[in-house]
N, C-alpha and C positions, 0 to 999 in steps of 0.2 A: 463652515467647517470644511477643511481641506481633506479630501479623501484620496489616499494613495492606492494605486493599483499596481500590482506586480504581475507581469505576464510571463508565461512559459516561453522563454526565448532560446534561440539557438546557442547563445553563449553559455547559458545555464545547462542546457541539454548535454553538452559535451562532457560534463563532469558527472552526470548521473550514473553511468555504468560503474565508475570508480567508487562513488559513494555507496551504491548498493552492494558492490563487491566487498567493500570494507565492512559493511554492516553484516552481511552474510558470513564473512569470515569470523567476525566476533561472535555471531550466534552459534557457529559450529564449535568454536573453541571454549566458550564460557557462556552457556545459555542460562541466564538468571530471569526470574519472573519480572523483576523491575525493568530489565533491558527489553524483554519481550513486550511488555505493556508500553514502554516508551516508543518502541519501533512501530507498534500498531497505531499509536496516536500520530506518529510522524506520517505513516502511510495514509491514515484517515485525513489528515490535514492536506497532504499532497493531492490526494484524490479530490477532496473538496475544492481546492483552489484551481487545479489544472485538469480535472477530469480523470475518469477511470482508465480509458484506453491508453493514454501516454504512460501511465504507471505499469500497466500490463505489458506494453511493448518494451519499455525500458528493462524491466526485470527479465522478460523472456529473451531479450537480446544478449543477456549474460549467458544464459543456458536455456535451451528449449524446455518449455513446460515448468520452468522454475516458479512462476507465479502460481501454478497449480499446487506445487509443494508448499508454498507460503500459505495458500488458502487452507490446505488440508492439515498442515502441521502447526501453524501459528495462528492464523486469523480465526478460523471456526472454533477450535478448542479453547482459545484464550480471550476472545473478544469480550466475554461477560466479566472478565476479571479486571477490565479497565475501570478505574475509579475516577470520580469527579464528574459533576454534572456536565460541564462543558466538553470534557474529553469523551464522555459517553455519547453526547449529542453529535460530536464530530464523527465518531465511529458509526453511528446510526445513519448519518447523511452519506458517509462513504459507502456503506453497504447498499443503500438505496441507489446511489450512483453506479456502483458495480453491477447491480442487477438490472437497472433500467437504461443506463447510458452507454454500456459497453457491449457491443455486439459479440465480442469474443466470449463473454460469459454464457452465451447460448450455444456455443459450439460443443461438440462432443468432448473436447479436452477439459472444459471447466464446469460444465453443467452438473456432473455427478458430485462435485464438491459441495454443492448447495443442497 
């Protein structure tokens, strides 16, 4: 069996701020529950594949403490609304990685969100 592995590369990294900016713009203009759930699953997948710290850094590079707003207004209130066994497992793994593998989560900025 051939296993493919995709790594977080510099080529991909240059597009992440634009991707996140587009997603946040869409969330501000038309926030639907379906889009929120899809975004949470995307974040969970990204955190699961690349780690929590790169996600936090990329989102905070757009605007300081933006990931804190994502946690407080999107992640924590809506994470239980994600449906599907695989999607829920992905979100659980992402939460574990956020809490255990990301030193920023223990800072004064993010700790109150949990």
